[in-house]
LOVEXVEX-469713 format. One record per residue: residue number from 1; residue in three letters; x, y negated, z of N, C-alpha, C, O in turn. Coordinates in steps of 0.001 Angstrom, whole numbers. Layout:
BEGIN
     i    aa        nx        ny        nz       cax       cay       caz        cx        cy        cz        ox        oy        oz
   NUM   ala         X         Y         Z         X         Y         Z         X         Y         Z         X         Y         Z
...
END
This chain:
BEGIN
     i    aa        nx        ny        nz       cax       cay       caz        cx        cy        cz        ox        oy        oz
     1   met     15467     -8301     20538     14122     -8677     20907     13566     -9694     19832     14233    -10648     19431
     2   ile     12351     -9420     19421     11689    -10374     18456     11019    -11374     19069     10604    -11176     20211
     3   ser     10792    -12640     18415     10113    -13694     18937      8668    -13318     18988      8286    -12312     18391
     4   lys      7820    -14089     19686      6395    -13847     19750      5756    -14157     18400      4816    -13487     17972
     5   lys      6300    -15216     17718      5835    -15561     16379      6065    -14406     15403      5217    -14093     14567
     6   met      7210    -13799     15534      7506    -12775     14607      6791    -11512     14944      6387    -10793     14030
     7   gln      6591    -11166     16295      5691     -9994     16691      4301    -10259     16166      3719     -9373     15541
     8   asp      3751    -11406     16381      2375    -11658     15896      2188    -11400     14375      1221    -10790     13918
     9   ala      3199    -11919     13632      3113    -11764     12112      3330    -10320     11701      2790     -9865     10692
    10   leu      4178     -9549     12540      4290     -8138     12244      3055     -7332     12607      2704     -6361     11937
    11   asn      2418     -7747     13658      1136     -7087     14019        61     -7354     12931      -729     -6468     12606
    12   glu        48     -8562     12387      -922     -8818     11286      -609     -8006     10157     -1524     -7574      9455
    13   gln       718     -7725      9877      1089     -6980      8692       632     -5485      8915       207     -4813      7975
    14   ile       733     -5020     10129       186     -3587     10478     -1281     -3625     10081     -1724     -2648      9476
    15   asn     -2028     -4579     10339     -3475     -4649     10030     -3559     -4607      8495     -4358     -3826      7977
    16   lys     -2787     -5396      7742     -2859     -5320      6259     -2547     -4050      5704     -3191     -3631      4742
    17   glu     -1523     -3326      6271     -1237     -2074      5899     -2380     -1056      6010     -2715      -291      5105
    18   met     -2941     -1138      7231     -4044      -290      7625     -5243      -528      6660     -5903       426      6247
    19   tyr     -5518     -1834      6300     -6577     -2098      5352     -6224     -1452      3990     -7063      -858      3313
    20   ser     -4895     -1609      3624     -4601     -1076      2359     -4922       396      2324     -5462       893      1335
    21   ala     -4589      1116      3411     -4814      2569      3492     -6344      2834      3431     -6762      3785      2769
    22   tyr     -7148      2051      4077     -8558      2189      4107     -9163      1922      2729    -10107      2589      2306
    23   leu     -8597       932      2042     -8993       612       592     -8679      1834      -292     -9535      2271     -1060
    24   tyr     -7536      2352      -193     -7163      3434     -1063     -7993      4728      -796     -8298      5530     -1678
    25   met     -8318      4836       510     -9178      5958       913    -10518      5862       265    -11081      6853      -201
    26   ala    -11030      4649       238    -12367      4321      -305    -12333      4627     -1789    -13282      5173     -2353
    27   met    -11185      4251     -2429    -11045      4480     -3826    -10881      5974     -4158    -11335      6434     -5206
    28   ser    -10236      6717     -3266    -10209      8124     -3432    -11560      8788     -3292    -11883      9720     -4028
    29   ala    -12337      8316     -2363    -13737      8804     -2232    -14582      8603     -3376    -15387      9450     -3761
    30   asp    -14382      7352     -3987    -15290      6980     -5062    -14840      7907     -6295    -15679      8488     -6983
    31   thr    -13480      8004     -6522    -13206      8885     -7613    -13442     10262     -7387    -13683     10953     -8377
    32   thr    -13415     10802     -6237    -13741     12182     -5909    -15340     12393     -6395    -15719     13362     -7053
    33   his    -16140     11365     -5970    -17533     11382     -6286    -17797     11488     -7783    -18792     12074     -8209
    34   arg    -16877     10903     -8591    -16986     10814     -9982    -16269     12038    -10684    -16189     12074    -11912
    35   asp    -15761     13019     -9904    -15001     14175    -10413    -13820     13727    -11213    -13476     14316    -12238
    36   leu    -13188     12652    -10722    -11877     12259    -11229    -10851     12683    -10100    -10329     11839     -9373
    37   asp    -10582     14078     -9991     -9801     14602     -8855     -8348     14195     -8967     -7658     14155     -7948
    38   gly     -7874     13909    -10088     -6409     13407    -10190     -6259     12019     -9653     -5309     11696     -8940
    39   phe     -7304     11131    -10041     -7293      9777     -9525     -7484      9786     -7961     -6911      8997     -7209
    40   ala     -8340     10750     -7570     -8672     10840     -6088     -7304     11227     -5403     -6908     10597     -4421
    41   asn     -6630     12218     -5912     -5434     12620     -5342     -4423     11376     -5336     -3844     11153     -4273
    42   trp     -4189     10637     -6318     -3302      9571     -6382     -3637      8535     -5345     -2768      8010     -4649
    43   phe     -4971      8243     -5253     -5277      7148     -4223     -5139      7777     -2761     -4802      7060     -1818
    44   met     -5389      9033     -2611     -5111      9671     -1215     -3691      9574      -872     -3348      9204       251
    45   val     -2785      9913     -1852     -1369      9803     -1662     -1051      8413     -1286      -278      8201      -352
    46   gln     -1612      7427     -1968     -1396      6024     -1632     -1858      5721      -203     -1150      5046       544
    47   tyr     -2972      6188       159     -3432      6061      1498     -2426      6498      2509     -2162      5808      3494
    48   gln     -1821      7740      2239      -896      8274      3167       336      7348      3343       815      7113      4452
    49   glu       824      6834      2183      1867      5902      2116      1744      4626      3066      2583      4224      3872
    50   glu       489      4086      2773       148      2879      3404       120      3109      4999       559      2259      5774
    51   met      -405      4267      5398      -383      4550      6810       946      4684      7375      1158      4336      8537
    52   glu      1893      5185      6601      3295      5359      6950      3924      3934      7104      4714      3665      8009
    53   his      3518      3052      6161      4147      1748      6222      3638      1069      7603      4437       479      8331
    54   ala      2334      1180      7906      1934       725      9124      2694      1241     10326      3116       502     11214
    55   thr      2845      2572     10300      3634      3175     11401      5121      2799     11409      5734      2768     12477
    56   arg      5686      2527     10292      7034      1958     10263      7199       675     10986      8163       439     11714
    57   ile      6168      -194     10744      6207     -1562     11478      5864     -1304     12981      6522     -1887     13843
    58   tyr      4900      -488     13306      4566      -281     14617      5737       251     15394      5958      -200     16518
    59   asn      6503      1182     14869      7795      1745     15515      8766       588     15650      9392       484     16705
    60   tyr      8953      -321     14641      9881     -1447     14695      9568     -2279     15859     10411     -2550     16713
    61   ile      8275     -2709     15894      7855     -3622     16956      8318     -3050     18366      8924     -3741     19185
    62   asn      7990     -1782     18556      8223     -1154     19740      9645     -1020     20060     10031     -1178     21218
    63   asp     10542      -705     18991     12016      -539     19121     12568     -1887     19475     13592     -1946     20155
    64   gln     11950     -2996     19053     12522     -4340     19381     12017     -4883     20715     12274     -6044     21035
    65   gly     11312     -4081     21495     10766     -4510     22688      9553     -5425     22652      9213     -6117     23612
    66   gly      8936     -5385     21506      7700     -6179     21276      6396     -5390     21691      6467     -4204     22016
    67   lys      5366     -5990     21674      4102     -5425     21968      3146     -5314     20730      2781     -6303     20094
    68   val      2775     -4036     20444      1815     -3942     19264       508     -4284     19713       137     -3930     20832
    69   glu      -239     -4949     18937     -1662     -5439     19140     -2400     -5160     17882     -2334     -5865     16875
    70   leu     -3180     -3971     18026     -3888     -3650     16812     -5249     -4380     16763     -5882     -4626     17790
    71   lys     -5645     -4695     15602     -6798     -5587     15311     -7814     -4776     14451     -7475     -3809     13769
    72   ala     -9105     -5257     14541    -10070     -4545     13710     -9779     -4570     12210     -9300     -5573     11682
    73   ile    -10051     -3536     11576     -9870     -3356     10155    -11140     -3644      9417    -12152     -2987      9662
    74   lys    -11128     -4574      8546    -12418     -4793      7718    -12804     -3727      6869    -11918     -2969      6474
    75   gln    -14077     -3524      6494    -14541     -2395      5767    -14163     -2788      4270    -14357     -3908      3797
    76   pro    -13617     -1753      3617    -13383     -1908      2138    -14668     -1823      1328    -15736     -1515      1858
    77   pro    -14549     -2094        69    -15719     -1889      -809    -15858      -363      -845    -14970       434      -543
    78   thr    -17149       -56     -1275    -17485      1456     -1469    -17799      1793     -2819    -17927      2981     -3115
    79   lys    -17943       875     -3695    -18163      1216     -5132    -17108       371     -5939    -16719      -727     -5541
    80   phe    -16670       967     -7111    -15703       427     -7867    -16056       574     -9319    -16893      1404     -9675
    81   gly    -15408      -251    -10200    -15640       -41    -11639    -14880      1148    -12195    -14666      2186    -11568
    82   ser    -14499       892    -13423    -13760      2007    -14242    -12379      2218    -13547    -11940      1395    -12744
    83   pro    -11732      3325    -13882    -10402      3491    -13498     -9481      2381    -13726     -8670      2039    -12865
    84   leu     -9590      1785    -14914     -8793       701    -15306     -9172      -510    -14325     -8258     -1178    -13843
    85   asp    -10340      -763    -14062    -10630     -1844    -13096    -10140     -1518    -11667     -9755     -2439    -10947
    86   met    -10140      -318    -11258     -9617       134    -10042     -8016      -147     -9990     -7504      -630     -8980
    87   phe     -7312       164    -11068     -5836      -108    -10954     -5637     -1570    -11126     -4656     -2070    -10577
    88   lys     -6415     -2294    -11794     -6230     -3784    -11828     -6433     -4301    -10312     -5656     -5096     -9783
    89   gln     -7445     -3815     -9745     -7676     -4188     -8273     -6611     -3770     -7391     -6283     -4468     -6431
    90   thr     -6000     -2565     -7688     -4902     -2124     -6860     -3632     -2960     -7095     -2899     -3254     -6151
    91   leu     -3382     -3331     -8318     -2191     -4261     -8597     -2418     -5540     -7944     -1463     -6069     -7376
    92   glu     -3601     -6128     -7949     -3939     -7404     -7342     -3677     -7265     -5836     -3042     -8116     -5213
    93   his     -4174     -6193     -5293     -4004     -6007     -3781     -2464     -5836     -3471     -2008     -6390     -2471
    94   glu     -1702     -5133     -4244      -272     -4980     -4005       515     -6282     -4147      1493     -6542     -3445
    95   gln        10     -7119     -5135       562     -8452     -5238       414     -9193     -3939      1353     -9804     -3431
    96   phe      -859     -9119     -3385     -1195     -9861     -2104      -222     -9281     -1019       272    -10066      -210
    97   ile        62     -8010      -965       882     -7470        -6      2263     -7879      -142      2936     -8139       856
    98   thr      2779     -7961     -1458      4112     -8454     -1753      4277     -9825     -1123      5258    -10049      -414
    99   lys      3342    -10764     -1358      3392    -12050      -877      3529    -12059       605      4352    -12768      1183
   100   ser      2723    -11272      1190      2757    -11150      2760      4076    -10711      3209      4582    -11248      4195
   101   ile      4711     -9729      2536      6011     -9228      2921      7021    -10354      2730      7859    -10569      3605
   102   asn      6968    -11072      1626      7897    -12164      1350      7702    -13250      2441      8693    -13827      2888
   103   asp      6553    -13522      2847      6262    -14547      3887      6911    -14046      5161      7502    -14875      5853
   104   leu      6864    -12753      5555      7514    -12249      6639      8984    -12461      6616      9587    -12858      7613
   105   val      9627    -12169      5362     11030    -12347      5272     11391    -13813      5492     12397    -14071      6153
   106   lys     10617    -14821      4968     10898    -16209      5187     10866    -16567      6634     11709    -17311      7136
   107   leu      9836    -16003      7327      9682    -16282      8750     10870    -15632      9521     11334    -16259     10473
   108   ala     11346    -14538      9214     12454    -13863      9876     13777    -14811      9582     14605    -14961     10480
   109   gln     13927    -15365      8458     14995    -16225      8194     14833    -17470      9017     15823    -17898      9611
   110   lys     13676    -18097      9110     13500    -19287      9840     13737    -18931     11329     14283    -19746     12074
   111   glu     13356    -17798     11734     13546    -17427     13199     14883    -17006     13475     15147    -16616     14612
   112   asn     15879    -17035     12473     17293    -16527     12607     17156    -14923     13194     17922    -14475     14047
   113   asp     16158    -14226     12644     15956    -12846     13118     16629    -11961     12044     15938    -11513     11130
   114   tyr     17804    -11722     12111     18599    -11051     11085     18135     -9449     11060     18057     -8784     10027
   115   ala     17886     -9034     12210     17436     -7526     12327     16163     -7336     11570     16022     -6396     10788
   116   thr     15174     -8284     11815     13819     -8054     11200     13994     -8353      9684     13329     -7709      8873
   117   glu     14862     -9304      9279     15049     -9518      7835     15571     -8307      7174     15136     -7942      6082
   118   ile     16548     -7644      7853     17126     -6427      7253     16040     -5264      7219     15930     -4497      6263
   119   phe     15322     -5218      8259     14255     -4154      8324     13262     -4415      7224     12798     -3447      6623
   120   leu     12915     -5572      6924     11901     -5966      5862     12399     -5733      4417     11602     -5688      3479
   121   gln     13629     -5597      4268     14177     -5363      2921     13690     -3955      2251     13574     -3774      1039
   122   trp     13446     -3065      3196     12844     -1795      2642     11491     -2112      2064     11148     -1616       991
   123   phe     10750     -2887      2712      9359     -3216      2190      9436     -4087       858      8584     -3942       -20
   124   val     10409     -4932       743     10628     -5732      -448     10808     -4780     -1615     10169     -4903     -2660
   125   thr     11728     -3796     -1392     12087     -2760     -2510     10828     -1926     -2749     10514     -1615     -3898
   126   glu     10089     -1551     -1675      8994      -749     -1824      7847     -1394     -2687      7124      -735     -3435
   127   gln      7763     -2686     -2511      6685     -3484     -3238      7073     -3570     -4804      6216     -3607     -5688
   128   ile      8342     -3594     -5023      8741     -3609     -6466      8179     -2333     -7166      7593     -2333     -8249
   129   glu      8452     -1221     -6368      8049        71     -6934      6537       218     -6995      6009       792     -7947
   130   glu      5794      -325     -5932      4323      -223     -6043      3754      -926     -7281      2937      -386     -8026
   131   glu      4233     -2155     -7453      3682     -3028     -8631      4056     -2292     -9823      3160     -2074    -10638
   132   ala      5320     -1838    -10083      5700     -1150    -11267      4870        31    -11605      4494       231    -12760
   133   asn      4547       902    -10510      3726      2034    -10733      2326      1603    -11208      1840      2137    -12205
   134   asp      1686       683    -10545       441       215    -10962       393      -320    -12397      -512        14    -13162
   135   asn      1415     -1184    -12766      1535     -1637    -14129      1684      -501    -15164      1100      -579    -16245
   136   glu      2425       504    -14857      2580      1671    -15753      1249      2347    -15959       937      2666    -17107
   137   ile       439      2593    -14957      -889      3208    -15084     -1833      2345    -15811     -2557      2787    -16703
   138   ile     -1828      1067    -15418     -2674        94    -16281     -2405        75    -17697     -3336       -26    -18497
   139   gly     -1108       171    -18098      -720       260    -19470     -1239      1433    -20164     -1733      1319    -21285
   140   lys     -1148      2658    -19505     -1686      3857    -20089     -3248      3803    -20260     -3837      4201    -21265
   141   leu     -3848      3251    -19135     -5312      3211    -19321     -5829      2194    -20337     -6877      2388    -20952
   142   glu     -5101      1145    -20496     -5453       150    -21566     -5270       759    -22956     -6004       452    -23895
   143   met     -4232      1660    -23058     -3965      2286    -24261     -4981      3278    -24705     -5252      3402    -25900
   144   ile     -5563      4003    -23757     -6431      5168    -24044     -7892      4832    -23836     -8739      5508    -24419
   145   gly     -8250      3816    -23033     -9522      3498    -22691     -9991      4359    -21514     -9184      5032    -20874
   146   asp    -11375      4334    -21216    -11722      5031    -19991    -12597      6182    -20266    -13422      6504    -19410
   147   lys    -12504      6841    -21379    -13272      8025    -21702    -12473      9002    -22456    -11411      8645    -22966
   148   gly    -12903     10212    -22565    -12375     11204    -23364    -11068     11875    -23026    -10724     11919    -21845
   149   asn    -10341     12380    -23934     -9145     13252    -23738     -8089     12533    -22978     -7429     13089    -22100
   150   gly     -7935     11270    -23330     -6893     10399    -22668     -7087     10295    -21271     -6159     10494    -20486
   151   leu     -8259      9990    -20899     -8650      9862    -19461     -8468     11180    -18718     -8031     11193    -17567
   152   tyr     -8806     12303    -19384     -8629     13655    -18875     -7116     13889    -18622     -6752     14421    -17573
   153   leu     -6266     13510    -19536     -4736     13692    -19345     -4256     12932    -18306     -3501     13435    -17475
   154   ile     -4646     11624    -18241     -4160     10796    -17158     -4649     11241    -15754     -3928     11162    -14760
   155   asp     -5846     11688    -15737     -6426     12327    -14488     -5523     13475    -14095     -5173     13550    -12917
   156   arg     -5115     14375    -14971     -4260     15481    -14703     -2913     15105    -14233     -2344     15732    -13339
   157   glu     -2335     13953    -14907     -1056     13541    -14504     -1060     12896    -13075      -136     13063    -12279
   158   leu     -2167     12152    -12817     -2148     11602    -11405     -2408     12663    -10342     -2063     12505     -9171
   159   gly     -3031     13753    -10796     -3209     14866     -9839     -1907     15562     -9405     -1909     16348     -8458
   160   gln      -821     15278    -10086       516     15926     -9695      1243     15158     -8642      2227     15647     -8087
   161   arg       766     13908     -8334      1444     13143     -7337      1371     13796     -5901       288     14198     -5475
   162   thr      2508     13898     -5171      2544     14382     -3896      3032     13456     -2938      3827     12584     -3288
   163   phe      2611     13561     -1682      3151     12665      -640      4393     13226        62      4396     14384       479
   164   val      5399     12448       188      6628     12808       825      6814     11805      1887      6850     10603      1627
   165   ser      6931     12274      3073      7050     11271      4134      8550     10734      4191      9540     11464      4146
   166   glu      8565      9427      4289      9917      8826      4355     10332      8565      5725     11506      8294      5978
   167   leu      9393      8636      6664      9752      8466      8196     10445      9786      8554     11342      9724      9394
   168   glu     10146     10933      8033     10714     12144      8409     12224     12293      7905     12976     13117      8426
   169   glu     12617     11478      6896     13903     11488      6352     14847     10662      7222     16062     10841      7143
   170   glu     14287      9712      8095     15155      8835      8746     15749      9554     10028     16543      8960     10757
END
């Protein structure tokens, strides 16, 4: 069983993961509107991943005998800048999530909640991957700029990304 303090913090993380999903869905909508279908696909896959992260935490709270308490999700922006600006915003958001996950790990350690600390290690590893992916795309976008053949090629590359549920593998 998890402490009330840990349960509340995990419920807050569900909200952050749901907002992340909402943000990436908004980015997908914006890039779809701009006929950047590959970017739209990338952001939609990101949306699906974030929803799965929220579900993973939801399941964990329930498995630990806690109570899930969902909160209102704030509205994300509806307009975004260039693809480069969007990925810089994505990286900044993922860094915020990384800090939040790290704070959860610290709380689990303080609460002597070893099960939650172990559970959270998956998220620590996931955030390393998230930030690395964003940095890689930012590097490519900085190299080619936001117009022309380079942007077309990156759009095609991002269109190849597919969602693979990690919950189904468990």
